[in-house]
Phi, psi and omega in degrees: 000130174243130178139191182258142182231134173231110186209169177282317182218137175230129175240120177261116183282172186304326181264004185270158173214144179228130175237123177145200180258138185232131171237121184206162174272330188215123181237128177233128176236114177290157176304128182099338176288151183234138172229124177234120180148213184235135179238144177230140180244138177279138178215111181053051177067017174241163178246128180241139178282130176229137170055040181301124177073011181267150174283156178302141181096336177275148182232150179287138180301322178297322179295321178296316179298319180297318179293322179295324179294328181284336185287000000 
């Protein structure tokens, strides 16, 4: 799929690929699935940018710090 997606939940299966901008509440990428683009997640009625330009499996350093603060 090429293009922009705005949905509540997106699941990319092992043979799937998505290229574009994504806004979602819940994102699942199975092993082998590919996402190339920019993703934004809704959180308490706001949209936050996450992992811009990152390959699936890579995480933003700020996200790691935020998770460590919550632990």
